[in-house]
C-alpha positions in Angstrom: 68.3 152.9 -19.2 71.1 154.9 -18.5 70.4 155.0 -15.1 70.8 151.1 -15.1 73.8 151.5 -17.3 75.3 153.9 -14.9 74.7 151.3 -12.2 76.0 148.2 -14.1 79.0 150.0 -14.5 79.4 151.0 -11.4 79.1 147.6 -10.2 81.8 146.8 -12.6 84.0 149.1 -11.2 83.3 148.2 -7.4 84.1 144.0 -8.1 87.7 145.2 -10.1 88.8 147.0 -7.4 87.7 144.3 -4.5 89.6 142.0 -7.4 92.4 144.5 -7.0 92.6 145.1 -3.4 92.6 141.0 -3.3 95.5 140.3 -5.3 97.1 142.9 -3.2 96.7 141.5 0.2 98.0 138.7 -1.4 101.3 139.7 -2.8 102.1 141.4 0.6 101.1 138.4 2.9 104.0 136.8 0.0 106.3 139.3 0.8 106.0 139.3 4.6 105.7 135.2 4.8 108.8 134.7 2.3 111.4 135.6 5.2 109.9 133.0 7.9 109.5 130.3 5.1 112.9 130.8 4.4 114.3 130.8 7.8 112.4 127.5 8.3 114.3 125.9 5.9 117.7 127.3 6.9 120.0 126.7 9.8 120.1 130.4 12.0 123.6 131.1 12.4 125.2 130.0 15.7 126.4 133.0 18.1 129.8 133.6 18.7 132.1 132.9 21.4 135.2 134.7 22.4 138.5 133.4 24.5 141.1 135.7 25.7 144.3 134.1 26.3 148.1 135.0 26.2 151.6 133.4 25.3 154.3 135.9 25.0 153.6 138.9 22.1 150.1 139.5 21.1 151.5 139.9 17.7 152.4 136.3 17.3 148.8 134.9 18.7 147.2 137.1 16.6 148.8 136.0 13.1 148.4 132.2 14.6 145.1 132.3 15.4 143.8 134.3 12.6 144.4 131.5 9.9 142.3 129.0 11.9 138.8 127.7 10.1 136.7 128.8 12.7 138.1 132.1 14.0 136.0 134.9 13.1 138.3 137.4 14.5 141.2 138.3 16.5 142.4 141.4 18.8 145.5 142.2 20.2 144.9 143.8 24.1 145.9 143.6 27.1 144.0 141.7 30.5 145.0 140.9 34.1 146.3 144.1 35.2 145.0 146.9 37.7 145.3 150.1 35.5 142.2 150.9 33.8 142.9 151.6 30.0 146.7 151.2 29.7 149.2 151.8 26.8 151.8 150.0 25.4 154.2 151.5 27.2 152.8 151.4 30.4 152.3 147.5 29.8 156.1 147.1 29.1 157.2 148.2 31.9 156.3 145.1 33.7 154.6 146.7 35.9 151.0 147.5 35.7 150.2 143.3 35.8 148.8 143.2 32.4 149.3 140.4 30.2 149.9 140.7 26.1 146.6 138.9 25.0 144.3 138.3 22.0 140.6 138.0 22.2 139.5 135.3 19.9 136.0 135.6 18.4 135.2 131.9 17.1 132.3 130.0 15.7 132.0 127.4 18.3 130.1 124.8 15.9 133.2 124.7 13.6 135.8 124.9 16.5 135.7 123.9 19.4 137.6 124.8 23.0 140.0 121.9 23.2 140.8 122.7 19.4 141.8 126.1 20.4 143.7 125.2 23.5 145.3 122.4 21.6 147.1 125.1 19.3 147.7 127.8 21.9 150.0 125.1 23.9 151.8 124.0 20.4 152.8 127.7 19.3 154.3 128.3 22.7 155.9 127.2 26.2 154.0 126.8 29.1 157.0 126.1 31.3 158.6 129.5 31.4 157.5 132.0 33.4 157.1 135.3 32.3 158.9 134.9 29.4 158.4 133.1 25.9 162.1 133.1 24.1 164.0 136.5 24.1 160.6 138.4 25.2 160.9 138.9 28.7 158.8 140.5 31.3 155.2 139.5 33.2 153.8 141.0 30.3 154.5 138.1 28.0 153.4 135.4 30.6 151.1 132.2 29.8 147.6 133.0 30.6 143.7 131.6 30.4 141.5 134.3 31.4 138.1 132.7 31.0 134.6 133.9 30.7 132.3 131.1 31.5 132.9 127.9 33.5 132.8 125.8 30.6 136.0 127.3 29.2 137.5 127.2 32.9 136.8 123.0 32.8 138.0 123.0 29.0 141.1 125.4 30.3 141.6 122.8 33.2 141.9 119.7 31.3 143.9 121.2 27.9 146.4 122.1 30.7 146.5 118.5 32.4 146.6 117.2 29.2 150.0 118.8 28.1 151.4 118.6 31.4 151.1 114.7 31.4 153.5 115.1 28.3 156.2 117.5 29.7 158.5 117.4 32.4 159.0 120.8 33.4 155.7 122.1 34.9 153.2 123.6 33.6 152.9 127.8 35.0 150.3 128.8 32.6 148.0 131.2 34.9 144.2 130.3 35.2 141.8 133.3 35.8 138.3 135.0 35.7 138.5 137.4 32.4 137.6 140.8 34.2 138.3 143.2 31.5 139.8 143.2 28.3 141.7 146.5 26.9 141.8 146.7 23.1 145.4 147.9 22.1 146.7 150.9 20.0 145.3 150.2 16.6 149.1 150.1 15.0 149.4 146.5 16.8 145.9 144.9 15.0 146.8 142.8 12.2 150.6 143.7 12.8 151.9 140.6 10.8 149.3 140.7 8.3 150.4 144.5 7.7 154.6 144.1 8.6 155.4 140.7 7.6 158.9 141.8 6.4 159.6 143.1 9.5 162.4 141.7 11.3 160.9 140.8 14.6 157.7 139.7 12.3 160.3 137.0 10.4 162.4 135.7 13.2 159.4 135.3 15.6 156.4 135.4 14.3 156.5 133.6 10.9 158.0 130.8 12.7 154.4 130.6 15.3 152.3 130.8 11.8 153.9 128.2 9.9 153.1 125.9 13.0 149.6 126.9 13.2 149.2 126.3 9.8 151.1 122.7 10.0 148.4 122.6 12.9 145.9 123.4 10.6 146.5 120.7 8.4 146.6 118.6 10.9 143.5 119.1 12.8 141.0 118.6 9.4 139.6 122.0 10.2 138.4 123.5 6.8 137.5 126.8 5.9 133.8 127.3 4.3 
């Protein structure tokens, strides 16, 4: 009798263990499958794109584009020159071939190339060669550096559109991007950090104001 009871107890124990293991397996499957099911119900985030442009002091472009809905990041830097890892002082000599530019990271599902180019030509003068206002030198030239053929075609269309409304010829350079050199840290977010600096109040702020008006007209909204 004792042996039978012992066998029954063992059988009961084994059944309990099987049940426990089964419950654990179900729980594990639920945990593993949850992210997949959630992903199927949520749109995957779109990949960002980058665009490199220059038109005067990069503090101006950075401040103007940072407030655009759909723009994820703006970095000031140098491009289109012959010197590797140029410094601000070297670029300012006007002998390295570099232009002060910004690299704009943006979500193409929220703001497109045509819109970015429209703002670009709204906040700078594309008809003055190697100059924007009082900033004179080849480093301040109007330039678009495309990374893809889609960017090149969009730039060509944008230049043609703006030229149709101007008497003076557009001198914006259009070149393939070779390398982008990030500017020194103290240049990054300069307008945000120094809004009361004289140059920022007199030169950057008006362009940021134009950008704010452009954003209102564009219908772009922040999420």
